[in-house]
C-alpha positions, 0 to 999 in steps of 0.5 A, spaced: 271 415 458 274 422 455 276 418 448 269 415 447 267 422 448 272 425 443 270 419 438 262 420 439 262 428 440 261 432 433 265 438 431 261 444 434 260 450 430 266 454 434 271 449 432 268 449 425 269 457 426 276 456 428 278 452 422 275 457 417 279 463 421 286 458 420 284 458 413 284 465 412 290 466 417 293 462 412 291 465 405 293 472 409 300 469 410 301 466 403 299 473 401 304 477 406 310 471 404 309 473 396 310 480 398 316 479 402 319 474 397 319 479 391 322 484 396 327 479 398 329 478 390 329 485 389 334 486 395 338 480 393 339 484 386 341 490 389 346 486 393 349 483 387 350 489 383 354 492 389 358 486 390 360 487 382 363 494 384 366 492 390 370 486 387 374 491 383 377 494 390 379 487 392 383 485 386 389 488 390 389 487 397 392 492 402 398 490 407 396 490 414 402 493 416 403 501 417 406 504 411 410 508 415 414 503 419 416 499 412 423 497 412 428 498 406 431 491 407 424 488 406 422 493 400 428 490 397 426 483 398 419 484 396 422 487 389 426 481 388 421 476 389 416 480 384 422 480 379 423 473 380 415 471 379 414 476 373 415 474 366 420 477 362 418 482 357 421 479 351 416 473 352 410 477 352 406 480 346 406 487 344 398 486 345 399 484 352 404 489 353 399 495 350 394 492 355 398 492 361 400 499 360 392 501 359 391 498 365 396 501 369 394 508 367 387 506 369 390 504 376 386 509 380 379 508 377 380 500 379 383 501 386 378 506 388 372 505 393 366 506 389 362 506 395 365 512 398 363 519 395 370 521 396 374 525 391 379 521 387 386 525 389 385 526 396 390 526 401 390 520 406 388 522 413 393 521 418 388 518 424 385 513 419 386 506 422 389 500 418 383 496 421 378 500 418 381 500 412 381 492 412 374 492 414 372 496 408 374 490 403 368 486 401 367 479 404 364 474 399 360 468 403 357 462 400 350 462 402 344 457 400 338 461 398 332 461 402 327 456 401 320 459 400 314 456 403 307 455 401 302 455 407 297 449 405 290 448 409 291 445 416 290 438 418 285 437 424 287 431 429 286 429 436 291 433 439 289 439 435 290 443 428 296 441 425 299 447 420 302 444 413 307 447 409 310 446 402 317 448 399 316 452 393 319 449 386 326 453 384 325 454 377 332 454 374 334 460 371 340 457 366 334 454 362 330 460 361 337 464 359 338 458 354 331 459 351 332 466 350 338 466 346 335 460 342 329 465 341 334 471 339 338 467 334 331 465 331 329 472 330 336 474 327 335 468 322 328 471 320 330 478 319 336 476 315 332 473 310 330 478 304 323 479 302 322 479 295 319 485 292 312 484 288 310 487 282 303 491 281 300 486 278 302 481 283 300 486 289 293 487 286 292 479 286 295 478 293 290 484 295 284 481 291 285 474 295 286 477 302 280 481 300 276 475 298 278 471 305 276 477 309 269 477 305 268 470 306 270 471 314 265 476 315 259 472 311 261 466 315 260 470 322 254 474 320 251 468 318 252 464 324 250 470 328 243 471 324 242 463 325 242 463 332 243 470 336 242 468 343 248 462 342 252 466 338 252 473 341 260 472 342 262 472 335 259 479 334 265 481 338 270 477 333 266 481 328 267 488 331 274 487 332 275 487 325 274 494 325 281 495 327 284 491 321 291 493 320 293 490 314 294 496 309 292 493 303 285 492 305 284 496 311 279 501 308 275 496 304 274 491 310 272 496 315 267 499 311 264 492 309 264 490 317 261 497 319 255 495 314 255 488 316 254 490 323 249 495 322 244 490 318 246 485 324 243 490 329 237 492 325 235 484 325 237 481 332 235 487 336 229 486 340 223 491 340 223 493 347 229 497 350 234 493 355 235 496 362 240 494 367 239 489 372 238 490 379 242 487 385 236 483 387 235 481 380 242 478 379 242 475 386 235 471 384 236 464 381 233 463 374 232 458 369 237 456 364 233 459 358 232 466 362 239 466 364 241 465 356 236 470 355 239 475 360 246 474 357 244 475 350 241 481 352 247 484 356 252 482 350 248 485 345 247 492 349 255 492 350 257 490 343 252 495 341 255 501 345 262 499 343 260 499 336 257 506 336 263 508 340 267 506 334 263 509 329 264 516 333 271 515 333 271 514 326 267 521 325 272 524 330 278 522 326 275 525 320 274 532 323 281 532 326 284 530 320 290 527 324 294 521 322 294 515 327 301 512 329 299 505 326 298 509 319 294 504 316 289 509 314 290 515 309 287 522 310 283 521 304 281 515 306 278 518 312 272 522 309 270 515 305 270 511 312 266 517 316 261 517 310 259 510 311 259 511 319 255 517 318 250 513 314 250 507 318 248 512 324 242 515 321 240 508 319 240 506 326 237 513 328 231 511 323 230 503 324 231 503 332 228 509 335 226 505 341 233 501 343 238 503 348 243 509 346 238 513 341 239 519 345 247 518 344 246 517 336 241 524 336 247 528 339 252 525 334 247 526 328 245 533 330 251 537 329 253 533 323 246 536 320 250 543 320 257 540 317 261 543 311 260 537 307 254 538 303 253 530 302 254 528 309 249 534 311 244 532 306 244 525 309 243 527 316 237 532 314 234 526 310 234 521 316 231 526 321 226 528 316 224 520 315 224 519 323 219 525 324 215 522 318 215 515 321 214 517 329 207 516 330 207 517 338 212 523 338 218 521 343 223 520 338 221 526 335 221 530 342 228 528 343 231 531 336 227 537 337 230 539 344 237 537 341 236 541 335 234 547 338 239 548 343 244 547 338 241 553 334 242 557 340 248 555 342 251 557 334 247 564 335 243 562 329 248 561 324 246 554 322 244 551 315 236 553 313 236 545 312 236 544 319 229 548 321 226 545 315 226 539 318 221 541 322 216 541 317 215 534 317 213 533 324 206 529 324 203 534 329 197 535 325 195 528 324 194 527 331 190 533 332 185 530 327 185 523 331 184 526 337 177 529 335 175 522 332 177 519 338 173 524 342 167 522 338 168 515 338 169 513 345 172 507 347 167 502 348 166 500 356 165 492 358 159 490 362 159 488 369 158 481 371 151 483 375 149 487 368 150 480 364 146 476 369 140 481 369 140 482 361 143 476 358 142 468 358 147 463 360 149 462 353 149 469 351 154 470 357 159 465 355 159 468 348 160 475 351 165 473 355 169 470 349 167 477 345 170 481 350 177 477 351 178 477 343 177 485 344 182 486 349 187 481 345 186 486 339 187 492 343 193 489 346 196 487 339 194 494 337 199 497 342 196 503 341 199 509 345 194 513 350 191 520 346 193 524 352 200 521 352 201 523 345 198 530 346 202 531 352 209 530 348 206 534 341 205 540 346 212 540 348 215 539 342 211 545 339 213 549 345 220 548 343 219 549 336 215 556 337 220 558 342 226 557 336 222 560 331 220 566 336 227 567 338 229 568 330 224 572 329 226 577 335 234 577 334 236 574 327 231 578 322 236 578 317 238 571 318 238 566 312 233 562 317 228 567 316 224 563 310 224 557 313 222 560 320 216 563 316 214 557 312 214 553 319 210 558 322 205 558 316 204 550 317 203 550 325 200 557 325 193 554 327 196 551 333 199 557 336 196 560 343 191 566 341 195 570 346 201 571 341 197 573 335 197 580 336 205 581 337 206 576 332 202 579 326 205 586 328 212 582 327 210 580 320 208 586 318 214 590 320 218 585 316 214 586 310 214 593 311 222 593 312 224 591 305 229 587 307 225 581 305 226 577 299 219 576 295 218 569 297 219 571 304 214 576 303 209 571 301 211 567 307 209 572 311 202 573 308 201 566 308 202 565 316 198 571 318 192 568 314 193 562 317 193 565 324 187 568 323 184 562 319 184 558 325 183 560 332 184 568 330 177 567 327 175 570 334 179 576 334 177 582 330 183 584 326 182 587 319 188 584 315 187 589 309 195 591 309 196 584 307 191 584 302 194 590 299 201 587 299 199 581 295 195 585 290 201 589 289 206 584 289 202 579 284 206 582 278 213 580 281 212 573 280 217 569 276 215 567 269 221 563 267 222 556 268 223 556 276 215 558 277 218 561 283 213 563 288 207 561 284 205 555 289 205 559 295 201 565 291 196 559 290 196 557 297 195 565 299 189 566 295 186 560 298 186 562 305 185 569 304 179 569 299 176 562 299 176 561 306 175 568 309 169 569 304 165 572 309 170 578 311 171 579 303 168 585 299 166 584 292 170 590 290 176 586 293 174 580 289 173 583 283 180 586 283 184 580 284 180 576 279 182 581 274 189 582 276 190 574 276 187 574 269 192 579 266 198 575 270 195 569 267 198 572 260 205 572 261 207 565 266 208 558 264 203 554 262 202 550 269 202 557 272 196 559 267 192 553 269 193 554 276 191 561 276 185 560 272 183 554 276 183 559 282 179 564 278 174 559 277 173 558 284 173 565 286 167 566 280 163 560 284 165 563 291 163 570 289 157 569 283 156 577 282 163 577 279 160 575 272 159 582 271 167 582 268 164 578 263 160 583 260 162 590 256 157 594 260 160 598 266 157 598 273 157 605 276 162 611 276 169 611 275 174 608 270 179 602 272 185 604 275 190 598 274 196 602 276 193 603 283 196 599 289 189 599 293 184 593 291 178 596 294 179 603 290 181 601 283 174 601 280 175 593 277 167 593 276 168 598 270 173 593 266 172 586 263 176 580 262 179 581 255 185 576 257 180 570 256 179 571 249 187 571 248 188 565 252 183 562 248 188 562 242 194 559 247 198 553 245 197 549 251 190 545 250 188 545 258 189 553 258 184 554 252 179 549 255 179 553 262 179 560 258 173 557 254 170 555 260 171 562 264 168 566 258 161 561 258 161 563 266 164 557 269 158 552 268 158 546 272 154 542 266 153 543 259 158 543 253 163 548 256 163 544 263 170 541 265 172 534 265 172 531 272 179 530 272 180 538 272 174 540 276 175 536 281 182 538 283 185 544 286 189 549 283 195 547 287 194 540 284 193 542 277 200 546 278 204 540 279 200 536 274 202 540 269 209 542 271 214 543 266 220 541 270 222 535 266 222 540 259 217 536 256 210 538 253 205 536 258 200 533 256 204 530 250 203 533 242 199 528 238 202 526 231 197 528 226 195 522 222 191 524 216 186 518 213 186 521 206 193 521 203 195 527 199 198 527 192 206 527 192 208 532 188 214 531 184 220 536 184 218 540 177 211 541 180 214 546 185 217 551 180 214 556 176 212 555 168 216 560 166 223 558 169 221 551 167 221 553 160 228 557 161 231 551 164 228 546 158 231 551 153 238 551 156 238 544 157 236 542 149 241 547 146 247 544 142 254 546 145 259 548 140 266 547 142 270 553 139 278 554 141 279 559 146 284 564 145 287 567 151 293 571 147 288 576 144 285 578 150 291 579 153 294 584 148 288 588 148 289 589 156 296 591 155 294 596 150 
């Protein structure tokens, strides 16, 4: 009955659990056995070393008898036996004799027991026993090596679990030693072969071949990755490993090619979303093959992209530290070229992949390089940041860059390049504010509910309405436009950081070279500043102007900033900026009249903000004074500056119609015009005339002539003296740029004079006077008579 039960009964869970425990125990035993075997090997080696040392002692056996009780007769017998056994000295070679003598001198070293720490020349103790001395002699035992056992899976039988083991095969050490000896011999043979030195031409040909092979290899890998990125993502690692090229002939060139190739590859194969790391739950869930393949591709892409960025960072660091590596493959001179290529690649990735992983890490790398001592690298980084600001519609990437730049400027105590702060001028914050207004006016359309459709629309109309709404939703998703609130929030935070940076510089570093960039930035974003800061900011700007430490360009930026503040939200404030009007009127004649035209464009922008846009706050006396001074200024500047100034004068005459009294010779009111007075309100400009326009009518530039004639006629909008549309519809700043003399050419070009009636060509004689012609003819027609020349006659008279 018991046998039957055993046959029918299935193994219970407890028994299965026992077998699993046995498996675990066997694994543990195997692990412990391996550790013990390694320890045994180590002990054996130590024993062998000790045995070899003790063998030297056992060469000369020590007798068991007590040396004190030695008899004289036995000594004599032993000496005789030794003499019989010893060879005669005549039969030994000189070399053998010398060897024996040397061994005799070193006998104390050979017979010494090295295991003891006793000195060499110590006296033997009396109580030392002979048996103890004999026991000190090492014994050699031939023991067979212990067999190592491997624990296998157990076998389960009726009787129970039977453990299984197997002997570990012993590797013959003699064969390994022979193989090592053969390898050493081969290496020696290879080393002995002399390497032939190549000539310069052969070296260049060899280098060209190597470079061509590397180029083909790079191209093959890149094309394979582009053709199927998901399947060939592992080839990115192979391509990236070429960044560590060790061949000194082509190392620098190959590394540059690989940097650029990888940069273009990442730009092409990178998805349009950020790849996030998977959670533990996502890793454990089952998925389809396509999903698994996509995940492997994403993980491989992110890891290789990270390693690539680390390699670029290391190249830049190597160039900064200027330290040669142990391999010495790349020279110190080549470090800069590699660093430039690495920085260009980083800048390209900064602009092309603002949405992808590690974008903030790239920003942290690029921002310090914007302040680099090397102008080329600094310009590359600044241009990349400007490009990023211009194309960033949402503002997320711009905010990240602004944060890092602000922290860097503060950390360097405002001792940075002005170009870093000039990049702020490329921010797209103004455009977003305009979009906000239009979106507020045109609110998004709301879709009808099902009940509304059922009440108002028929069945067919409902069907069409449903299809129309579906299409609108798809278009809205395809547009992928971010919400206005998010944009406004990001831009508000960005502007706060920008203004904090600007205000810190105005407060702490007023004599810094960053001040012009700060004032220019404030002039651009002044309409977005909070009203609470207006009073303090105007006071600071006026203090800067009055200090006299600013250049002319910087003082113009101060004036421009002040009026931008007042033209925006500052209209509500009751502030009279008369001191800024006085400053600009006083400094107009300081404009550069040379080829640089420095400050003219800023002056035109200031006049537009100060006079045209604030026409209600400007008095007639002030307008007359500025028009008179501008016409005087137009006489001594370059043609494009004159055109811009006369265009501004035309706009002012249209804005303030009563200023046409300057075209009349009769004076208005009492007083005399005082051109040297710096106060525009009290210079009596109404008592003068614009005589400068008559001088400008004879200007060599045709457009200046046209503007002067137009203003003398009273700046009419119709008639013969009216301007053409291409001149009248353009602003003063646009005309200034359009007729620029920067290319050192006359703009517009001078027309060649081709007269229809050809004038009679005069001969050479017709240019001479009649009397002169007669004299020439008479001398030419005279017959020349040859007479002998007698020099002696004149010589004698001179001697007397």
